C-alpha positions in Angstrom: -9.8 -30.4 59.4 -10.4 -31.2 63.0 -9.3 -28.7 65.6 -5.9 -29.4 67.2 -6.5 -29.2 70.9 -4.1 -28.8 73.9 -4.6 -32.5 74.7 -3.6 -33.5 71.1 -0.6 -31.2 71.3 0.7 -32.9 74.4 0.9 -36.2 72.5 3.6 -34.6 70.5 5.4 -33.3 73.5 8.1 -36.0 73.5 8.8 -35.6 69.8 11.8 -33.7 68.7 9.8 -31.3 66.5 6.7 -31.3 68.6 7.8 -30.4 72.1 9.4 -27.3 73.6 12.6 -25.9 72.3 15.6 -28.1 72.8 18.8 -27.1 74.5 20.9 -25.0 72.1 24.4 -25.8 70.8 27.2 -24.6 73.0 29.3 -22.0 71.2 32.6 -23.3 72.4 31.8 -26.9 71.2 33.9 -28.1 68.1 31.8 -28.0 64.9 32.6 -31.3 63.1 29.3 -31.3 61.1 29.5 -32.1 57.4 28.7 -29.8 54.6 26.9 -31.2 51.5 26.3 -30.3 47.9 23.0 -31.1 46.1 22.7 -31.1 42.4 19.3 -30.0 41.2 17.7 -29.3 37.8 16.6 -25.8 38.9 16.8 -23.9 42.2 13.9 -21.4 41.7 12.1 -19.9 38.8 11.6 -16.4 40.1 15.2 -15.7 41.1 13.9 -15.0 44.6 13.4 -17.0 47.8 10.0 -15.5 48.6 7.6 -18.3 49.4 4.7 -16.4 48.0 6.4 -15.5 44.7 8.1 -18.9 44.1 5.1 -21.3 44.0 6.9 -24.2 42.4 8.0 -27.8 42.8 11.7 -26.7 42.8 11.0 -24.0 45.4 9.4 -26.6 47.7 12.6 -28.6 47.7 14.8 -25.8 49.0 12.2 -24.0 51.2 10.8 -26.9 53.2 12.0 -27.8 55.7 15.3 -26.0 55.6 14.2 -22.3 55.4 10.5 -21.5 55.7 8.2 -22.7 58.4 4.4 -22.3 59.0 2.4 -22.2 62.2 0.9 -25.6 61.5 3.5 -28.0 60.2 3.4 -31.3 58.3 4.7 -34.8 59.0 7.2 -34.5 56.2 8.7 -37.9 56.8 5.3 -39.6 57.2 1.8 -39.0 55.8 2.1 -35.2 55.4 -0.7 -34.6 57.8 -0.7 -31.6 60.2 1.4 -31.4 63.3 2.6 -28.6 65.6 5.0 -26.2 63.9 5.6 -22.6 65.1 2.2 -23.0 66.9 2.0 -25.6 69.6 -1.8 -25.8 69.6 -4.9 -24.3 68.0 -8.6 -24.3 68.4 -11.7 -23.2 66.6 -13.6 -20.2 68.0 -16.3 -20.6 65.4 -16.7 -21.4 61.7 -14.8 -18.3 60.8 -12.2 -18.0 63.5 -9.1 -19.9 64.6 -6.9 -19.2 67.6 -3.3 -20.4 67.9 -0.7 -20.5 70.6 2.8 -19.7 69.4 5.8 -21.8 70.4 7.8 -19.7 72.9 11.6 -19.1 72.5 11.7 -19.5 68.7 14.5 -17.4 67.2 14.7 -16.0 63.7 17.9 -16.0 61.8 18.6 -12.4 62.9 18.3 -13.5 66.6 14.9 -11.8 67.2 12.3 -13.9 69.0 9.1 -14.9 67.1 6.1 -13.2 68.6 2.5 -12.5 67.6 3.6 -9.3 66.0 5.6 -11.2 63.3 2.6 -13.4 62.5 0.3 -10.4 62.2 2.8 -8.7 59.9 3.2 -11.9 57.8 -0.5 -11.8 56.9 -0.6 -8.0 56.5 -1.4 -5.8 53.5 2.2 -4.6 53.4 3.6 -8.1 53.1 0.8 -10.2 51.5 -2.5 -8.7 50.4 -1.7 -5.3 49.0 -5.0 -3.5 48.1 -7.0 -6.7 47.5 -10.1 -7.4 49.5 -11.6 -10.4 51.2 -14.7 -12.0 49.9 -14.1 -10.8 46.4 -14.6 -13.6 43.9 -13.4 -11.5 40.9 -10.2 -12.8 39.3 -7.1 -10.9 40.2 -4.8 -10.6 37.2 -1.3 -11.6 37.7 1.6 -10.5 35.5 2.0 -12.9 32.6 5.8 -12.5 32.8 7.9 -12.5 36.0 8.8 -8.8 36.5 11.9 -7.3 37.9 11.1 -6.2 41.5 10.8 -2.5 42.1 13.5 -0.7 44.0 11.3 -0.1 47.1 9.1 -2.4 49.2 6.2 -2.3 46.8 4.9 -5.9 46.3 5.2 -7.4 42.8 1.7 -7.9 41.5 1.8 -11.7 41.6 2.2 -11.7 45.4 -1.3 -10.3 46.3 -2.7 -12.6 43.5 -1.1 -15.7 45.1 -2.1 -14.5 48.6 -5.8 -14.3 47.7 -5.5 -17.6 45.9 -4.4 -19.1 49.3 -6.6 -16.9 51.5 -9.6 -15.6 49.5 -11.6 -14.5 52.6 -9.1 -13.7 55.3 -10.1 -10.4 57.0 -7.3 -9.9 59.5 -5.0 -11.5 62.1 -5.0 -10.1 65.6 -2.4 -10.4 68.4 -4.3 -11.5 71.5 -1.1 -11.4 73.5 2.6 -11.9 72.8 2.2 -15.6 72.0 -1.5 -15.9 70.9 -2.9 -15.0 67.5 -6.4 -15.1 66.1 -7.4 -15.5 62.4 -10.7 -13.9 61.3 -12.3 -15.0 58.0 -15.1 -13.2 56.2 -16.9 -16.4 55.5 -17.3 -19.9 57.2 -14.4 -22.1 56.1 -13.8 -25.6 57.2 -10.3 -25.5 55.7 -8.7 -22.7 57.8 -6.3 -25.1 59.5 -5.3 -26.5 56.2 -4.6 -23.1 54.8 -2.4 -22.4 57.8 -0.3 -25.4 56.9 -0.1 -24.7 53.2 2.7 -23.5 51.0 2.7 -19.7 51.3 1.5 -19.3 54.9 5.0 -19.4 56.3 6.2 -16.9 58.9 8.8 -14.2 58.4 10.5 -11.7 60.7 9.0 -8.2 60.6 12.3 -6.7 61.6 14.0 -8.6 58.8 11.6 -7.0 56.3 12.0 -3.5 57.8 15.8 -3.8 57.9 16.0 -4.8 54.2 16.8 -1.9 51.7 14.3 -3.2 49.1 11.9 -6.0 48.3 14.6 -7.7 46.2 17.2 -7.5 49.0 14.7 -9.1 51.4 13.5 -11.7 48.9 17.0 -13.0 48.2 17.8 -13.3 51.9 14.5 -13.7 53.8 14.8 -13.9 57.6 12.8 -16.9 58.8 12.9 -19.5 61.5 14.1 -22.6 59.7 17.1 -24.8 60.7 19.2 -23.2 57.9 19.7 -19.6 56.8 20.8 -18.0 53.6 24.5 -17.3 53.2 24.7 -16.7 49.4 22.2 -16.8 46.6 23.5 -16.7 43.0 20.4 -16.8 40.8 20.5 -19.5 38.1 23.6 -20.9 39.7 23.7 -21.8 43.4 22.2 -21.3 46.8 24.2 -21.8 50.0 22.6 -22.2 53.4 24.3 -22.6 56.8 23.1 -24.0 60.1 20.9 -21.8 62.3 22.2 -23.0 65.6 19.4 -21.3 67.6 16.9 -23.4 65.8 14.0 -24.3 68.1 14.0 -27.9 67.0 17.6 -28.6 68.0 21.1 -28.3 66.5 20.9 -28.8 62.7 23.0 -31.9 61.6 24.7 -30.1 58.7 27.1 -27.2 58.8 26.3 -26.1 55.2 24.0 -27.1 52.4 24.8 -26.0 48.9 22.3 -26.4 46.0 23.8 -26.1 42.6 22.0 -26.0 39.2 23.0 -28.9 37.0 20.4 -29.0 34.2 21.5 -32.2 32.5 20.7 -35.6 34.1 24.0 -37.3 33.1 26.0 -34.5 34.7 24.1 -34.8 37.9 24.7 -38.5 38.0 28.4 -38.2 37.1 29.0 -35.7 39.8 27.3 -37.9 42.3 29.4 -40.9 41.4 32.6 -38.9 41.5 31.9 -37.5 44.9 31.3 -33.9 43.7 27.7 -34.0 44.9 26.3 -35.9 47.9 22.7 -35.8 46.4 21.5 -35.8 42.8 17.8 -34.9 42.4 15.2 -35.6 39.7 16.5 -38.9 38.6 14.5 -40.5 35.8 13.3 -44.0 36.5 15.3 -45.6 33.7 18.5 -44.4 35.4 17.8 -45.9 38.8 19.1 -49.4 38.0 22.3 -48.1 36.5 23.1 -46.0 39.6 22.3 -48.9 41.9 24.6 -51.2 40.1 27.3 -49.5 42.2 26.8 -50.9 45.6 27.8 -47.7 47.2 24.8 -45.7 46.0 21.0 -45.9 46.2 18.0 -44.0 44.9 15.1 -43.1 47.2 11.7 -41.7 46.5 8.4 -42.6 44.9 5.0 -41.1 44.2 4.1 -37.8 45.8 1.0 -35.6 46.3 1.4 -34.0 42.9 -0.1 -34.8 39.5 1.4 -34.1 36.1 -1.0 -32.3 33.7 -1.5 -31.1 30.2 -3.2 -27.6 30.4 -5.3 -25.9 27.7 -5.7 -22.2 26.8 -9.4 -22.2 25.6 -8.9 -18.8 24.1 -6.7 -20.2 21.3 -8.5 -20.3 18.0 -8.2 -24.1 17.7 -9.1 -24.8 21.3 -12.2 -22.6 21.7 -14.5 -25.6 20.9 -14.4 -27.9 24.0 -14.8 -30.9 21.6 -11.2 -30.3 20.4 -9.9 -30.2 24.0 -11.9 -33.4 24.8 -10.2 -35.1 21.8 -6.8 -34.3 23.4 -7.9 -36.0 26.6 -9.1 -39.2 24.8 -6.1 -39.5 22.6 -3.7 -40.2 25.5 -2.7 -43.7 26.5 -1.7 -42.8 30.1 -0.8 -46.3 31.2 1.6 -46.6 28.3 3.4 -43.5 29.5 3.6 -44.8 33.1 4.9 -48.2 31.9 7.4 -47.0 29.3 8.7 -43.8 30.8 8.3 -44.4 34.5 8.9 -48.2 34.6 5.6 -48.6 36.4 6.9 -46.6 39.4 3.9 -44.3 39.4 0.2 -44.6 38.5 -2.7 -43.1 36.6 -4.8 -41.4 39.4 -8.5 -40.8 39.7 -8.4 -37.3 38.2 -7.2 -34.2 40.1 -7.7 -35.7 43.6 -5.9 -37.8 46.2 -7.0 -40.5 48.6 -5.9 -38.4 51.5 -8.9 -36.2 50.9 -10.7 -38.8 53.0 -14.5 -38.8 52.5 -14.2 -36.0 49.9 -12.3 -38.4 47.6 -14.4 -39.8 44.7 -13.0 -43.3 44.4 -15.2 -44.1 41.3 -13.9 -41.2 39.3 -11.6 -41.8 36.3 -9.6 -39.8 33.9 -11.0 -39.8 30.3 -10.6 -43.2 28.7 -8.0 -43.8 26.1 -10.2 -44.0 22.9 -8.5 -42.9 19.7 -11.7 -43.5 17.7 -13.7 -41.2 20.0 -11.0 -38.6 19.8 -11.1 -38.6 16.0 -14.9 -38.4 16.0 -14.9 -35.5 18.4 -12.5 -33.6 16.0 -14.8 -34.3 13.1 -17.8 -33.0 15.1 -15.9 -29.9 16.0 -15.0 -29.2 12.3 -11.3 -29.2 13.1 -9.4 -28.8 9.8 -5.9 -29.7 11.0 -4.6 -26.2 11.7 -1.4 -26.1 13.8 -1.8 -26.1 17.6 1.4 -25.0 19.5 2.7 -26.9 22.5 5.1 -24.8 24.6 7.7 -26.9 26.2 10.5 -26.4 28.7 13.7 -28.5 28.6 13.1 -31.2 31.2 11.9 -28.9 34.0 9.8 -31.9 35.0 11.4 -35.4 35.1 11.0 -37.0 31.6 9.3 -33.9 30.3 10.8 -34.0 26.8 10.2 -37.7 26.4 6.6 -37.3 27.6 6.1 -34.5 25.2 7.3 -36.5 22.2 5.0 -39.4 23.1 2.0 -37.1 23.7 2.6 -35.4 20.4 2.6 -38.6 18.5 -0.5 -39.8 20.2 -2.3 -36.5 19.4 -1.1 -36.6 15.8 -2.4 -40.1 15.3 -6.0 -39.0 15.8 -5.6 -35.9 13.6 -4.4 -33.2 16.0 -1.6 -31.1 14.4 0.3 -30.4 17.5 3.7 -28.6 17.1 6.3 -28.4 19.9 7.6 -24.9 20.6 10.6 -25.1 22.9 11.1 -22.1 25.2 13.6 -21.2 27.9 11.6 -20.2 31.0 8.2 -19.9 32.6 7.8 -16.3 31.6 7.7 -17.5 28.0 5.4 -20.4 28.8 2.9 -18.1 30.4 3.1 -15.2 27.9 -0.3 -14.5 26.4 -0.4 -14.4 22.6 -1.6 -16.4 19.7 1.0 -19.1 20.3 -0.2 -20.1 23.7 -2.4 -23.2 23.4 -1.1 -26.3 25.2 1.5 -26.5 28.0 2.8 -28.8 30.8 2.1 -28.2 34.4 1.7 -30.1 37.7 -0.7 -29.6 40.6 -0.2 -30.4 44.3 -2.5 -30.7 47.2 -1.0 -28.8 50.1 -3.6 -30.0 52.5 -6.2 -32.7 52.6 -9.2 -31.0 50.9 -9.9 -30.4 47.2 -9.9 -26.6 47.9 -6.1 -27.0 48.1 -5.9 -28.0 44.5 -8.8 -27.7 42.1 -9.9 -24.3 43.5 -6.4 -23.1 44.3 -5.1 -23.8 40.8 -8.2 -23.6 38.5 -10.7 -21.5 40.4 -11.3 -17.8 40.0 -7.9 -16.9 41.4 -6.1 -20.0 40.3 -3.2 -19.5 38.0 -5.1 -20.5 34.9 -7.7 -17.8 35.3 -5.3 -15.2 36.6 -3.3 -15.4 33.4 -6.4 -15.7 31.2 -6.1 -19.3 30.0 -9.5 -20.6 31.0 -12.6 -19.7 32.9 -16.1 -21.3 33.5 -19.0 -19.5 35.2 -20.5 -22.6 36.9 -17.0 -23.8 38.0 -16.4 -20.5 39.7 -19.8 -20.6 41.5 -19.0 -24.1 42.7 -15.6 -22.9 44.0 -17.4 -20.5 46.4 -19.6 -23.4 47.6 -16.5 -25.5 48.3 -14.7 -22.7 50.0 -17.6 -21.4 52.2 -20.0 -24.3 52.9 -19.9 -26.3 56.1 -22.2 -29.0 54.7 -19.9 -31.9 53.9 -22.3 -33.6 51.6 -23.0 -30.4 49.6 -19.2 -29.8 49.3 -18.6 -33.3 48.1 -21.3 -33.0 45.4 -19.9 -29.6 44.3 -16.4 -31.1 44.0 -17.6 -33.9 41.8 -19.4 -31.5 39.5 -16.2 -29.4 39.3 -14.3 -32.5 38.2 -16.9 -33.1 35.5 -16.6 -29.5 34.2 -12.8 -29.2 34.3 -11.9 -32.7 33.1 -14.7 -33.7 30.7 -17.2 -31.0 29.6 -15.0 -27.9 29.3 -11.5 -29.2 29.8 -9.1 -26.9 31.6 -6.5 -29.6 31.9 -6.2 -33.3 31.7 -4.3 -35.4 34.3 -1.5 -37.6 32.9 -0.2 -39.5 35.9 0.7 -39.0 39.5 4.1 -37.5 39.8 7.1 -39.2 41.4 10.5 -37.9 42.5 13.7 -39.8 42.9 16.9 -38.7 44.6 20.3 -40.5 44.4 22.8 -40.6 47.2 25.6 -42.7 48.8 24.2 -45.6 50.8 26.4 -44.6 53.7 24.5 -41.4 54.3 21.6 -42.1 56.7 18.8 -39.9 55.2 15.2 -40.5 54.4 13.3 -39.0 51.5 10.0 -37.2 52.1 6.9 -38.2 50.1 7.2 -34.7 48.6 9.6 -32.5 46.6 10.8 -31.1 50.0 14.2 -32.4 51.3 14.3 -32.7 55.0 17.6 -32.0 56.7 16.3 -31.3 60.2 17.7 -32.9 63.4 17.2 -36.6 63.3 17.2 -37.1 59.5 20.8 -37.0 58.6 23.6 -39.1 60.0 
């Protein structure tokens, strides 16, 4: 990404979220702001509010832009490209170093001022990296179940694993002065600015960490800079946030936000129509017209920078032969899924990539063609005898997940794949490594506009698939290092294409089903705009 200079920063100066801190809310002023309740399918999967531990679609909705904030922000209501966040400007020192100027006067939820010391601590071994080392391309094994946090401040093992997924070569962060920090990388990296804007690079209060009695105490009430702060978190039930009136971007428009778990779609819709909830999330497309028959309600949303995938464990006895996995990919009529289950409101993308990659995007790339005859021939070549292949499934964690699974299973069975659905209750059971792990659902996002943010982050040496032992490929891992460390744009582009060939065609790690979309229902009278992401933005200026 191009360096964001002082001159560019000044262009944002007049914007509410791009300029200096706004005048704060007077304490004596009457507080007539509304409180709202939002019905969601799930609040978090890890039962914590730690941005490094909760790397999920549902976490994105509650974390951004309400709670957690990074140094380099995003245009959440526009094209998701970078803009000033907790840093007002940044510049490249060289291919391995970026310097940032912090926004002055930013207050954490505990009243402490954000300084360089907090940024240094956020990217420290104590908080993020543990005993892992930069420039180490060996896979860091993450727990295959979500553990109960230890009583002290020791990091759960998946946190350093995720940290090195996001920052494989970060050496250190130095405080140059109270409001200036410098990031030093062990290798050249053209994506450092993108990494600073990505999910997981958000800033926390050092004092907030030190004041907490244990990791779990901190992780269920993290002290951050967002416009809302945690009042109460009841795992698997509800999360209540209240306004942080010292917010640097101005007085938040809501007094309180309460997220409640309502797993069933009909219950979310009924609660919305009765006035119990002001927002109902994860609305399936076939329900949109029924909701909007009531003139008082509308549904907002559309496609987002996230793709739905089917993921393979190549260690399963029936999937070790790549021809079998290739058969899976050719047996899927993706357009039929888009037309029948999504009412044409999304699309089949060009593999695991997005147009916003710019010149790194391969416009001529396609997902494997729908060809049932080829799929059956591949199974015959592989010598597949019709042995059962388990498909682990959550109950509509993703919109239309159950319906999609039923359609996929019939498509696979029609070419001879004996796929059997195994319904489970949580992600720990989905990830558990044993003989019944073979096929599962997943989705992949692109947190910044480069393929490093997706194909490397999710399928590379320290991507989730390799960390939990589902899949690996030596050439793919070598190409990941090229993509992460080369400054030669043409070489990086060639490497990315070869990675797509390996992961999607030759030795399938996954297959893309369709671009994801998210739809949120609300009363028409509420003046609020949906982001082109899972995140729900309730900052000043986006709720009336």
